[in-house]
C-alpha positions as a Markdown table, in Angstrom:
| # | Residue | x | y | z |
|---|---|---|---|---|
| 1 | Met | 3.3 | -10.3 | 7.4 |
| 2 | Ser | 4.2 | -9.8 | 4.4 |
| 3 | Met | 2.0 | -6.6 | 2.5 |
| 4 | Ser | -1.0 | -5.0 | 4.3 |
| 5 | Thr | -1.2 | -7.9 | 6.9 |
| 6 | Gly | -5.0 | -6.8 | 7.1 |
| 7 | Glu | -5.6 | -7.7 | 3.6 |
| 8 | Glu | -3.8 | -10.3 | 3.9 |
| 9 | Leu | -5.7 | -11.6 | 6.7 |
| 10 | His | -9.0 | -10.8 | 4.5 |
| 11 | Arg | -7.6 | -13.2 | 1.3 |
| 12 | Phe | -7.2 | -15.8 | 3.7 |
| 13 | Thr | -10.5 | -16.0 | 4.9 |
| 14 | Thr | -11.8 | -15.6 | 1.0 |
| 15 | Arg | -10.2 | -18.9 | 0.8 |
| 16 | Leu | -11.7 | -20.3 | 3.8 |
| 17 | Tyr | -15.2 | -19.3 | 3.5 |
| 18 | Pro | -16.6 | -21.2 | 0.9 |
| 19 | Ile | -15.8 | -24.3 | 2.7 |
| 20 | Cys | -18.8 | -26.7 | 3.9 |
| 21 | Arg | -17.4 | -27.2 | 7.7 |
| 22 | Ser | -19.4 | -28.5 | 10.1 |
| 23 | Ile | -18.5 | -30.6 | 13.2 |
| 24 | Thr | -17.0 | -33.7 | 11.2 |
| 25 | Gly | -16.3 | -34.3 | 7.5 |
| 26 | Asn | -14.0 | -33.5 | 5.1 |
| 27 | Gly | -14.5 | -29.8 | 5.0 |
| 28 | Val | -13.0 | -29.4 | 8.5 |
| 29 | Arg | -10.2 | -31.3 | 7.3 |
| 30 | Gln | -10.2 | -28.8 | 3.4 |
| 31 | Thr | -9.7 | -26.3 | 6.4 |
| 32 | Leu | -6.8 | -27.5 | 8.0 |
| 33 | Arg | -5.4 | -28.5 | 5.0 |
| 34 | Leu | -5.4 | -24.8 | 4.1 |
| 35 | Ile | -3.9 | -23.6 | 7.8 |
| 36 | Arg | -0.9 | -26.4 | 7.2 |
| 37 | Glu | -0.2 | -24.4 | 4.1 |
| 38 | Arg | 1.1 | -21.9 | 6.1 |
| 39 | Leu | 1.7 | -23.5 | 9.9 |
| 40 | Pro | 2.8 | -27.0 | 10.2 |
| 41 | Ile | 0.1 | -28.7 | 12.1 |
| 42 | Glu | -0.7 | -32.2 | 12.9 |
| 43 | Asn | -3.9 | -33.3 | 12.8 |
| 44 | His | -5.5 | -35.5 | 15.2 |
| 45 | Glu | -8.6 | -38.3 | 14.4 |
| 46 | Val | -11.3 | -39.2 | 17.1 |
| 47 | Pro | -13.6 | -42.2 | 16.2 |
| 48 | Ser | -17.1 | -42.2 | 16.1 |
| 49 | Gly | -18.8 | -43.5 | 18.9 |
| 50 | Thr | -15.6 | -42.5 | 21.2 |
| 51 | Arg | -16.6 | -41.7 | 24.7 |
| 52 | Val | -15.6 | -37.7 | 25.7 |
| 53 | Phe | -16.9 | -37.3 | 29.6 |
| 54 | Asp | -21.1 | -37.2 | 29.4 |
| 55 | Trp | -20.3 | -36.7 | 25.3 |
| 56 | Glu | -19.7 | -39.1 | 22.3 |
| 57 | Val | -18.4 | -38.4 | 18.9 |
| 58 | Pro | -21.2 | -38.4 | 16.3 |
| 59 | Pro | -21.2 | -39.8 | 12.7 |
| 60 | Glu | -19.0 | -38.4 | 10.5 |
| 61 | Trp | -21.2 | -36.2 | 8.1 |
| 62 | Asn | -20.3 | -35.2 | 4.5 |
| 63 | Ile | -22.5 | -33.8 | 1.9 |
| 64 | Glu | -22.4 | -33.9 | -1.8 |
| 65 | Gln | -25.7 | -32.3 | -3.2 |
| 66 | Ala | -29.0 | -30.7 | -1.6 |
| 67 | Met | -31.6 | -29.0 | -3.6 |
| 68 | Leu | -35.9 | -28.3 | -2.9 |
| 69 | Ile | -37.4 | -28.1 | -6.5 |
| 70 | Asp | -40.7 | -26.7 | -6.2 |
| 71 | Pro | -44.0 | -27.9 | -8.6 |
| 72 | Asp | -42.8 | -25.9 | -11.3 |
| 73 | Gly | -39.3 | -27.4 | -11.4 |
| 74 | Arg | -37.3 | -24.4 | -9.6 |
| 75 | Arg | -34.8 | -24.7 | -7.1 |
| 76 | Val | -35.9 | -23.0 | -4.2 |
| 77 | Ala | -33.0 | -24.0 | -2.2 |
| 78 | Asp | -29.8 | -25.3 | -3.5 |
| 79 | Phe | -26.7 | -26.6 | -1.9 |
| 80 | Ser | -24.5 | -25.3 | -5.0 |
| 81 | Arg | -25.1 | -22.0 | -4.5 |
| 82 | His | -25.0 | -21.6 | -0.6 |
| 83 | Asn | -24.0 | -24.1 | 1.9 |
| 84 | Leu | -26.5 | -22.4 | 4.6 |
| 85 | His | -29.2 | -23.3 | 2.5 |
| 86 | Val | -29.2 | -27.0 | 4.2 |
| 87 | Val | -29.5 | -27.8 | 7.3 |
| 88 | Gly | -26.1 | -29.2 | 9.1 |
| 89 | Tyr | -26.1 | -32.8 | 9.6 |
| 90 | Ser | -29.1 | -33.6 | 7.4 |
| 91 | Glu | -29.8 | -37.2 | 6.8 |
| 92 | Pro | -29.9 | -38.3 | 3.3 |
| 93 | Arg | -33.3 | -38.1 | 1.7 |
| 94 | Ser | -35.1 | -38.4 | -1.5 |
| 95 | Ala | -38.9 | -37.8 | -1.7 |
| 96 | Glu | -41.5 | -35.7 | -3.0 |
| 97 | Leu | -43.7 | -33.8 | -0.3 |
| 98 | Thr | -46.6 | -31.8 | -0.1 |
| 99 | Leu | -46.1 | -27.8 | 1.5 |
| 100 | Asp | -47.6 | -29.0 | 4.0 |
| 101 | Glu | -45.5 | -32.4 | 4.9 |
| 102 | Leu | -42.9 | -30.0 | 4.0 |
| 103 | Ala | -43.3 | -27.0 | 6.6 |
| 104 | Pro | -42.0 | -29.2 | 9.7 |
| 105 | His | -38.4 | -29.1 | 7.7 |
| 106 | Leu | -38.5 | -25.3 | 6.6 |
| 107 | His | -36.7 | -22.5 | 7.7 |
| 108 | Ser | -36.6 | -18.9 | 7.9 |
| 109 | Met | -36.0 | -15.7 | 9.2 |
| 110 | Pro | -39.3 | -13.6 | 9.0 |
| 111 | Asp | -37.5 | -10.3 | 11.2 |
| 112 | Arg | -34.3 | -10.9 | 8.7 |
| 113 | Pro | -36.4 | -12.0 | 5.2 |
| 114 | Asp | -33.2 | -11.4 | 2.9 |
| 115 | Trp | -30.9 | -13.8 | 4.9 |
| 116 | Ile | -30.5 | -17.2 | 5.0 |
| 117 | Pro | -30.3 | -18.6 | 8.4 |
| 118 | Tyr | -28.1 | -21.4 | 9.8 |
| 119 | Arg | -29.2 | -24.4 | 11.8 |
| 120 | Thr | -28.0 | -27.6 | 12.5 |
| 121 | Ser | -29.1 | -30.8 | 14.1 |
| 122 | Tyr | -25.8 | -32.6 | 15.0 |
| 123 | Tyr | -27.4 | -35.4 | 17.7 |
| 124 | Arg | -30.8 | -35.8 | 16.2 |
| 125 | Arg | -31.4 | -37.5 | 13.3 |
| 126 | Asn | -33.2 | -34.9 | 11.0 |
| 127 | Trp | -33.1 | -33.1 | 7.7 |
| 128 | Gly | -34.0 | -29.5 | 6.7 |
| 129 | Phe | -33.9 | -26.7 | 4.4 |
| 130 | Cys | -33.3 | -23.5 | 5.2 |
| 131 | Leu | -34.3 | -20.2 | 3.2 |
| 132 | Arg | -34.8 | -16.9 | 2.6 |
| 133 | His | -38.1 | -15.8 | 4.3 |
| 134 | Ser | -39.2 | -13.3 | 1.2 |
| 135 | Glu | -39.2 | -17.1 | -0.9 |
| 136 | Arg | -40.5 | -19.0 | 1.6 |
| 137 | Glu | -43.3 | -16.8 | 1.5 |
| 138 | Arg | -43.8 | -17.2 | -2.3 |
| 139 | Leu | -44.3 | -21.1 | -2.2 |
| 140 | Arg | -47.3 | -22.3 | -2.7 |
| 141 | Pro | -49.4 | -25.3 | -2.8 |
| 142 | Gly | -48.2 | -28.3 | -4.4 |
| 143 | Arg | -45.8 | -31.3 | -4.6 |
| 144 | Tyr | -42.3 | -30.6 | -3.9 |
| 145 | Arg | -39.0 | -32.6 | -4.6 |
| 146 | Val | -36.2 | -33.3 | -1.6 |
| 147 | Glu | -33.2 | -33.9 | -3.0 |
| 148 | Ile | -30.0 | -34.5 | 0.1 |
| 149 | Asp | -27.0 | -36.4 | -0.8 |
| 150 | Ser | -25.5 | -36.7 | 2.4 |
| 151 | Ala | -23.9 | -39.4 | 4.4 |
| 152 | Leu | -23.7 | -40.1 | 8.0 |
| 153 | Thr | -21.0 | -42.8 | 8.7 |
| 154 | Arg | -18.9 | -44.5 | 11.4 |
| 155 | Gly | -15.9 | -42.4 | 10.5 |
| 156 | Ser | -14.1 | -39.3 | 12.5 |
| 157 | Leu | -13.9 | -35.7 | 14.2 |
| 158 | Thr | -10.6 | -34.4 | 13.1 |
| 159 | Tyr | -9.0 | -31.0 | 15.3 |
| 160 | Gly | -5.2 | -29.8 | 14.2 |
| 161 | Glu | -2.6 | -28.6 | 16.1 |
| 162 | Ala | 0.5 | -27.3 | 17.1 |
| 163 | Leu | 3.0 | -26.5 | 19.3 |
| 164 | Ile | 5.7 | -23.7 | 19.2 |
| 165 | Arg | 8.7 | -24.9 | 21.9 |
| 166 | Gly | 9.7 | -22.2 | 24.5 |
| 167 | Arg | 12.3 | -21.5 | 26.3 |
| 168 | Thr | 9.9 | -23.1 | 29.3 |
| 169 | Arg | 7.3 | -26.1 | 29.5 |
| 170 | Glu | 4.7 | -23.6 | 30.4 |
| 171 | Glu | 2.2 | -23.0 | 27.7 |
| 172 | Val | 0.0 | -20.5 | 26.3 |
| 173 | Leu | -3.4 | -22.2 | 24.7 |
| 174 | Phe | -4.9 | -20.3 | 21.7 |
| 175 | Phe | -8.7 | -21.9 | 20.8 |
| 176 | Ala | -10.0 | -21.6 | 16.8 |
| 177 | His | -13.3 | -23.4 | 15.9 |
| 178 | Val | -13.5 | -24.7 | 12.5 |
| 179 | Cys | -16.8 | -26.2 | 12.5 |
| 180 | His | -19.2 | -23.3 | 10.8 |
| 181 | Pro | -19.6 | -23.6 | 6.9 |
| 182 | Ser | -19.8 | -19.9 | 4.7 |
| 183 | Leu | -19.8 | -17.4 | 7.9 |
| 184 | Ala | -17.1 | -15.3 | 7.8 |
| 185 | Asn | -17.0 | -13.3 | 11.3 |
| 186 | Asp | -18.1 | -16.5 | 13.5 |
| 187 | Asn | -14.9 | -18.7 | 11.3 |
| 188 | Thr | -13.3 | -18.0 | 9.3 |
| 189 | Ser | -12.2 | -14.8 | 11.2 |
| 190 | Gly | -10.6 | -16.5 | 14.0 |
| 191 | Ile | -9.2 | -18.9 | 12.2 |
| 192 | Ala | -7.1 | -16.5 | 10.0 |
| 193 | Val | -6.0 | -14.4 | 12.7 |
| 194 | Ala | -5.4 | -17.9 | 14.6 |
| 195 | Thr | -3.5 | -18.9 | 12.1 |
| 196 | Ala | -1.2 | -15.7 | 11.5 |
| 197 | Leu | -0.7 | -15.1 | 14.8 |
| 198 | Ala | 1.1 | -18.9 | 15.4 |
| 199 | Gln | 3.2 | -18.0 | 12.3 |
| 200 | Trp | 4.4 | -14.8 | 14.1 |
| 201 | Ile | 4.9 | -16.8 | 17.4 |
| 202 | Ala | 7.2 | -19.2 | 15.3 |
| 203 | Ser | 9.1 | -16.5 | 14.2 |
| 204 | Glu | 11.8 | -16.0 | 17.0 |
| 205 | Lys | 12.4 | -17.8 | 20.2 |
| 206 | Arg | 9.9 | -17.5 | 23.1 |
| 207 | Arg | 9.9 | -17.8 | 26.7 |
| 208 | Tyr | 6.5 | -19.5 | 26.8 |
| 209 | Ser | 5.4 | -22.0 | 24.4 |
| 210 | Tyr | 2.5 | -21.7 | 22.6 |
| 211 | Arg | -0.2 | -24.8 | 21.6 |
| 212 | Phe | -2.5 | -23.5 | 18.8 |
| 213 | Val | -5.9 | -25.7 | 18.4 |
| 214 | Phe | -7.8 | -25.9 | 15.6 |
| 215 | Ala | -11.3 | -27.6 | 16.6 |
| 216 | Pro | -14.6 | -28.1 | 16.5 |
| 217 | Gly | -16.9 | -26.2 | 19.1 |
| 218 | Thr | -17.7 | -28.4 | 21.9 |
| 219 | Ile | -17.2 | -31.8 | 21.0 |
| 220 | Gly | -14.1 | -30.7 | 19.6 |
| 221 | Ser | -12.4 | -29.4 | 22.7 |
| 222 | Leu | -14.3 | -31.5 | 25.0 |
| 223 | Cys | -12.3 | -34.6 | 22.8 |
| 224 | Trp | -8.7 | -32.2 | 23.3 |
| 225 | Leu | -9.3 | -31.7 | 27.2 |
| 226 | Lys | -10.0 | -35.7 | 27.3 |
| 227 | Arg | -7.0 | -36.2 | 25.5 |
| 228 | Asn | -4.8 | -33.7 | 27.2 |
| 229 | Glu | -6.1 | -33.8 | 30.6 |
| 230 | His | -2.0 | -35.1 | 31.7 |
| 231 | Arg | -0.4 | -32.0 | 30.2 |
| 232 | Leu | -3.4 | -29.4 | 31.2 |
| 233 | Gly | -1.3 | -28.1 | 34.3 |
| 234 | Arg | 0.9 | -26.7 | 32.0 |
| 235 | Val | -1.3 | -24.4 | 30.7 |
| 236 | Arg | -0.5 | -20.6 | 32.7 |
| 237 | His | -2.7 | -18.2 | 29.8 |
| 238 | Gly | -4.8 | -18.9 | 27.1 |
| 239 | Leu | -7.5 | -17.4 | 24.3 |
| 240 | Val | -10.4 | -18.5 | 22.5 |
| 241 | Leu | -10.5 | -16.1 | 18.9 |
| 242 | Ala | -13.8 | -16.2 | 17.4 |
| 243 | Leu | -15.3 | -12.7 | 15.5 |
| 244 | Leu | -12.4 | -10.9 | 14.5 |
| 245 | Gly | -13.8 | -9.0 | 11.7 |
| 246 | Asp | -16.6 | -6.9 | 12.1 |
| 247 | Pro | -16.6 | -3.6 | 13.0 |
| 248 | Ala | -17.6 | -3.0 | 16.6 |
| 249 | Pro | -15.0 | -2.5 | 19.3 |
| 250 | Leu | -12.8 | -5.2 | 20.2 |
| 251 | Thr | -14.1 | -7.3 | 23.5 |
| 252 | Tyr | -12.8 | -9.5 | 25.9 |
| 253 | Lys | -14.3 | -11.5 | 27.9 |
| 254 | Met | -12.5 | -13.1 | 31.4 |
| 255 | Ser | -11.6 | -16.1 | 32.4 |
| 256 | Arg | -14.0 | -18.1 | 35.0 |
| 257 | Arg | -11.6 | -17.5 | 37.5 |
| 258 | Glu | -12.2 | -13.3 | 36.6 |
| 259 | Gly | -8.7 | -12.1 | 37.9 |
| 260 | Cys | -6.0 | -14.6 | 36.9 |
| 261 | Glu | -3.4 | -13.2 | 34.7 |
| 262 | Ile | -4.5 | -13.1 | 31.3 |
| 263 | Asp | -7.5 | -11.0 | 32.4 |
| 264 | Ala | -5.2 | -8.4 | 34.2 |
| 265 | Val | -2.8 | -8.3 | 30.7 |
| 266 | Ala | -6.1 | -8.5 | 28.0 |
| 267 | Gly | -7.6 | -5.2 | 30.4 |
| 268 | Gln | -4.6 | -3.6 | 30.2 |
| 269 | Val | -3.5 | -3.8 | 26.6 |
| 270 | Leu | -6.6 | -3.2 | 24.9 |
| 271 | Pro | -7.7 | -0.1 | 26.0 |
| 272 | Gln | -4.2 | 0.7 | 24.2 |
| 273 | Ile | -5.2 | -0.4 | 21.1 |
| 274 | Asp | -9.1 | 0.2 | 20.9 |
| 275 | Pro | -10.3 | 3.1 | 22.9 |
| 276 | Asn | -13.7 | 1.4 | 22.6 |
| 277 | Ala | -12.4 | -1.6 | 24.2 |
| 278 | Arg | -14.6 | -3.6 | 26.4 |
| 279 | Val | -14.2 | -6.2 | 29.6 |
| 280 | Ile | -17.0 | -8.9 | 30.4 |
| 281 | Gly | -17.4 | -10.5 | 32.8 |
| 282 | Phe | -17.6 | -14.7 | 32.3 |
| 283 | Ser | -20.5 | -16.2 | 31.3 |
| 284 | Pro | -21.1 | -20.3 | 30.9 |
| 285 | Tyr | -22.4 | -19.8 | 27.8 |
| 286 | Gly | -20.5 | -18.8 | 24.4 |
| 287 | Tyr | -17.7 | -20.6 | 22.7 |
| 288 | Asp | -15.0 | -22.8 | 24.0 |
| 289 | Glu | -14.4 | -20.9 | 26.8 |
| 290 | Arg | -17.0 | -22.7 | 28.4 |
| 291 | Gln | -15.7 | -26.3 | 28.1 |
| 292 | Leu | -12.1 | -24.5 | 28.9 |
| 293 | Cys | -12.8 | -23.0 | 32.1 |
| 294 | Ser | -15.8 | -25.8 | 33.1 |
| 295 | Pro | -15.3 | -26.4 | 37.0 |
| 296 | Gly | -13.1 | -29.6 | 36.0 |
| 297 | Phe | -10.5 | -27.4 | 34.4 |
| 298 | Asp | -11.0 | -24.5 | 35.3 |
| 299 | Leu | -8.5 | -23.3 | 33.1 |
| 300 | Pro | -6.8 | -19.5 | 33.0 |
| 301 | Val | -8.3 | -18.8 | 29.7 |
| 302 | Gly | -10.3 | -16.3 | 28.4 |
| 303 | Arg | -11.9 | -15.0 | 25.0 |
| 304 | Leu | -11.6 | -12.4 | 22.5 |
| 305 | Thr | -13.7 | -11.3 | 19.8 |
| 306 | Arg | -14.9 | -7.9 | 18.6 |
| 307 | Ser | -19.2 | -8.2 | 18.7 |
| 308 | Val | -20.2 | -11.0 | 21.2 |
| 309 | Asn | -22.0 | -14.4 | 20.0 |
| 310 | Gly | -25.5 | -13.7 | 19.0 |
| 311 | Gly | -24.5 | -10.1 | 19.6 |
| 312 | Tyr | -24.7 | -8.8 | 15.8 |
| 313 | Pro | -27.6 | -8.9 | 13.0 |
| 314 | Glu | -25.8 | -11.0 | 10.4 |
| 315 | Tyr | -25.3 | -13.4 | 13.7 |
| 316 | His | -25.7 | -17.4 | 12.5 |
| 317 | Ser | -27.0 | -16.3 | 8.7 |
| 318 | Ser | -26.0 | -15.7 | 5.4 |
| 319 | Gly | -25.6 | -12.0 | 6.7 |
| 320 | Asp | -22.4 | -13.0 | 7.7 |
| 321 | Asp | -20.1 | -12.7 | 4.6 |
| 322 | Leu | -17.1 | -11.4 | 3.1 |
| 323 | Ala | -18.7 | -8.3 | 3.4 |
| 324 | Leu | -19.0 | -7.7 | 7.0 |
| 325 | Ile | -15.7 | -8.3 | 8.0 |
| 326 | Arg | -13.2 | -5.6 | 6.5 |
| 327 | Pro | -9.0 | -5.8 | 6.4 |
| 328 | Glu | -8.8 | -3.0 | 8.9 |
| 329 | Phe | -10.0 | -4.7 | 12.0 |
| 330 | Leu | -9.0 | -8.4 | 11.3 |
| 331 | Arg | -5.7 | -6.5 | 11.1 |
| 332 | Gln | -6.7 | -4.6 | 14.7 |
| 333 | Ser | -7.6 | -8.0 | 16.2 |
| 334 | Tyr | -4.3 | -9.0 | 15.5 |
| 335 | Glu | -2.7 | -6.7 | 16.4 |
| 336 | Ala | -4.1 | -7.0 | 19.9 |
| 337 | Cys | -3.1 | -10.4 | 20.1 |
| 338 | Gln | 0.8 | -9.8 | 19.2 |
| 339 | Ser | 0.2 | -6.9 | 22.2 |
| 340 | Ile | -1.2 | -9.9 | 24.9 |
| 341 | Val | 1.8 | -12.4 | 23.8 |
| 342 | Ala | 4.2 | -9.3 | 24.3 |
| 343 | Val | 2.9 | -8.6 | 27.2 |
| 344 | Leu | 2.7 | -12.1 | 28.6 |
| 345 | Glu | 6.5 | -12.4 | 27.9 |
| 346 | Ala | 7.4 | -10.1 | 29.5 |
| 347 | Asn | 5.4 | -10.0 | 32.5 |
| 348 | Arg | 7.8 | -11.2 | 35.3 |
| 349 | Arg | 8.4 | -11.2 | 39.2 |
| 350 | Tyr | 11.8 | -9.5 | 40.1 |
| 351 | Val | 13.8 | -10.0 | 43.1 |
| 352 | Asn | 15.4 | -5.9 | 44.0 |
| 353 | Leu | 19.1 | -6.9 | 44.7 |
| 354 | Ser | 20.1 | -4.0 | 46.8 |
| 355 | Pro | 16.7 | -3.6 | 48.7 |
| 356 | Arg | 17.9 | -1.3 | 52.0 |
| 357 | Gly | 17.4 | 2.0 | 50.8 |
| 358 | Glu | 17.2 | 3.0 | 47.4 |
| 359 | Pro | 20.4 | 2.1 | 45.5 |
| 360 | Arg | 22.7 | 4.5 | 43.9 |
| 361 | Leu | 21.3 | 4.7 | 40.1 |
| 362 | Gly | 24.0 | 8.5 | 39.5 |
| 363 | Lys | 26.8 | 6.1 | 40.0 |
| 364 | Arg | 25.3 | 3.5 | 37.7 |
| 365 | Gly | 24.7 | 6.4 | 34.9 |
| 366 | Leu | 20.6 | 5.4 | 35.3 |
| 367 | Tyr | 19.9 | 8.8 | 37.1 |
| 368 | Asp | 20.0 | 12.3 | 35.9 |
| 369 | Pro | 23.0 | 14.6 | 37.2 |
| 370 | Leu | 21.5 | 17.3 | 37.8 |
| 371 | Gly | 19.0 | 17.2 | 40.9 |
| 372 | Gly | 16.1 | 19.0 | 42.1 |
| 373 | Ser | 14.2 | 19.0 | 38.9 |
| 374 | Gly | 12.1 | 16.7 | 39.6 |
| 375 | Ala | 11.6 | 12.7 | 39.1 |
| 376 | Ala | 11.3 | 12.4 | 34.5 |
| 377 | Thr | 9.3 | 9.8 | 33.4 |
| 378 | Arg | 12.6 | 7.3 | 32.5 |
| 379 | Glu | 13.8 | 7.3 | 36.6 |
| 380 | Gln | 10.3 | 7.2 | 38.4 |
| 381 | Ala | 9.9 | 3.5 | 36.2 |
| 382 | Leu | 13.3 | 2.7 | 37.7 |
| 383 | Leu | 12.1 | 3.8 | 41.1 |
| 384 | Trp | 8.9 | 2.5 | 41.4 |
| 385 | Val | 10.3 | -1.2 | 40.1 |
| 386 | Leu | 12.8 | -1.2 | 42.6 |
| 387 | Asn | 10.4 | -0.3 | 45.2 |
| 388 | Gln | 7.9 | -3.3 | 44.4 |
| 389 | Ser | 10.4 | -5.8 | 42.9 |
| 390 | Asp | 10.1 | -8.0 | 46.3 |
| 391 | Gly | 9.4 | -11.3 | 44.1 |
| 392 | Thr | 5.7 | -11.2 | 44.6 |
| 393 | Arg | 4.8 | -8.6 | 42.5 |
| 394 | Ser | 4.6 | -8.7 | 38.7 |
| 395 | Leu | 5.4 | -5.8 | 36.1 |
| 396 | Leu | 2.0 | -5.9 | 35.3 |
| 397 | Asp | 1.2 | -5.4 | 39.0 |
| 398 | Val | 3.8 | -2.2 | 39.5 |
| 399 | Thr | 2.1 | -0.9 | 35.9 |
| 400 | Arg | -1.3 | -0.9 | 37.7 |
| 401 | Arg | 0.0 | 0.3 | 41.0 |
| 402 | Ser | 2.4 | 3.1 | 39.2 |
| 403 | Gly | -0.4 | 4.5 | 36.6 |
| 404 | Met | 2.5 | 4.3 | 34.2 |
| 405 | Glu | 2.5 | 2.3 | 30.6 |
| 406 | Phe | 3.4 | -1.1 | 31.0 |
| 407 | Ala | 6.0 | -0.7 | 27.9 |
| 408 | Ala | 8.1 | 2.0 | 30.4 |
| 409 | Ile | 8.1 | -0.3 | 33.6 |
| 410 | His | 8.9 | -3.6 | 31.4 |
| 411 | Gln | 12.1 | -1.3 | 30.2 |
| 412 | Ala | 13.4 | -0.2 | 33.5 |
| 413 | Ala | 13.1 | -4.2 | 34.5 |
| 414 | Thr | 15.2 | -4.5 | 31.9 |
| 415 | Thr | 17.6 | -1.8 | 32.5 |
| 416 | Leu | 17.8 | -2.8 | 36.1 |
| 417 | Glu | 18.7 | -6.0 | 35.6 |
| 418 | Arg | 21.3 | -5.2 | 33.0 |
| 419 | Ala | 22.9 | -3.0 | 35.7 |
| 420 | Gly | 22.7 | -5.9 | 37.9 |
| 421 | Leu | 19.9 | -4.7 | 40.5 |
| 422 | Leu | 17.1 | -6.7 | 39.9 |
| 423 | Arg | 16.9 | -10.6 | 39.5 |
| 424 | Ala | 14.3 | -12.2 | 37.9 |
| 425 | Ala | 12.6 | -14.5 | 40.8 |
| 426 | Asp | 12.0 | -17.3 | 38.3 |
| 427 | Ala | 15.5 | -17.3 | 36.6 |
| 428 | Thr | 16.7 | -20.3 | 38.1 |
| 429 | Ala | 13.3 | -22.3 | 39.0 |
| 430 | Arg | 12.1 | -22.1 | 35.2 |
| 431 | Lys | 15.6 | -23.2 | 33.5 |
| 432 | Arg | 14.8 | -26.2 | 31.7 |
| 433 | Lys | 16.1 | -29.4 | 32.2 |
| 434 | Pro | 18.1 | -31.4 | 29.1 |
| 435 | Arg | 16.5 | -32.6 | 26.8 |
| 436 | Thr | 16.6 | -36.7 | 26.6 |
| 437 | Thr | 15.5 | -38.7 | 23.8 |
| 438 | Arg | 12.4 | -40.2 | 23.8 |
| 439 | Ala | 9.3 | -41.2 | 21.7 |
| 440 | Arg | 7.7 | -38.2 | 19.6 |
| 441 | Pro | 5.3 | -36.6 | 21.7 |
| 442 | Ser | 1.3 | -35.7 | 20.1 |
| 443 | Gly | 0.2 | -32.7 | 20.0 |
| 444 | Gly | 1.4 | -31.4 | 16.5 |
| 445 | Thr | 5.2 | -30.2 | 18.2 |
| 446 | Ile | 6.7 | -27.5 | 15.9 |
| 447 | Arg | 10.4 | -28.8 | 16.7 |
| 448 | Arg | 12.3 | -26.4 | 13.9 |
| 449 | Ala | 9.3 | -24.1 | 13.5 |
| 450 | Arg | 11.8 | -20.9 | 12.9 |
| 451 | Thr | 13.5 | -23.3 | 10.5 |
| 452 | Trp | 9.9 | -23.8 | 8.9 |
| 453 | His | 9.3 | -19.9 | 8.7 |
| 454 | Ala | 12.5 | -19.1 | 7.2 |
| 455 | Arg | 12.2 | -22.1 | 4.4 |
| 456 | His | 8.8 | -20.6 | 3.5 |
| 457 | Gly | 9.2 | -17.0 | 4.1 |
| 458 | Gly | 6.7 | -16.1 | 5.9 |
| 459 | Arg | 4.5 | -16.9 | 2.5 |
| 460 | Lys | 0.9 | -17.2 | 3.1 |
């Protein structure tokens, strides 16, 4: 990324922040257009009423304006000032009500009197306003004017998708939700990091193929799963990205399997980037890992955040603004994703081609010609890789058992492979078949991602 990575990420979150996003509607499409300026993604539209497992895609919701006017003509809630002022998915309404009649439709946070709460009513027709509790307490009896200019129509749910093809068809899946309005950490930070990561991945050839999905939470991931059931077997690893800009330490939530490769990689990588990094167990509460890791799919997908959902005071309120997220934390989150990808790419299983005793490393120029001084780190790494490479243990397994750094183990494997002493266990199994002409697949395939990236110069 050009200039300061953290500042560039923060600049993108600043563009995303004002948009009124929801699980459907033009706010999602506007967000995907901004992503498409940086990354060639394909939009998918799922019509309202579509059955998705046990769910149904709701009507499309769009809003132009909403205001609550007190007896003195003052706007005590105004969508144009802050889009959290209106309950998400509020149905259209134009009426005069007393304060008592209005009360069930007002929402505030008594424990955080200066913040506007974020509230939604996706699947039950309703309407309402959110306001600061300090302002709510000043409301006096009288007649209040309610004006909500919204529409619930038979439209569609929109999600965006990009596939960056690698040397194999095996996929690494990245998921970011795009359904929250002006919430900086809980929405825009994940979108910004995922977009930048996809650009970086597309800049050179990779072993894995990488699929990025930008979708509304829950119903969006369910739609994606429904439409992609036939290709889920390709998913080898995955990460849900969210809450990546606040000051909390990096936090990895394990997959439902709690022990798959992505869990091991994150546990190895994150402490090297953030000494305070945390690894927490799986739970069926959170973001889209709930759907991706549901028992009917059980995909090897973890979640990377800083704070956890509901784990910081500003969560789901106007306090989650651009001042909460910082460039340095966005940059660190982005670099953590890069490191995870780098280890996934390098973590392979090898077969020792000279397994009967130690091969002579000295005659191959791989060993210190002066013996007796003890094995240096480089030589220890060579010996560990040779000893453990029986086709069943990955480089990450060797790293954990030896207590050495993954980079040293990976370099040793590369050196031994060049010397003809190692062969990748999957070297022949993963050779791709020649491509044949076929209908264009769905999924936003980036057929010329690196050409696109070069043409745009990494422009943000």
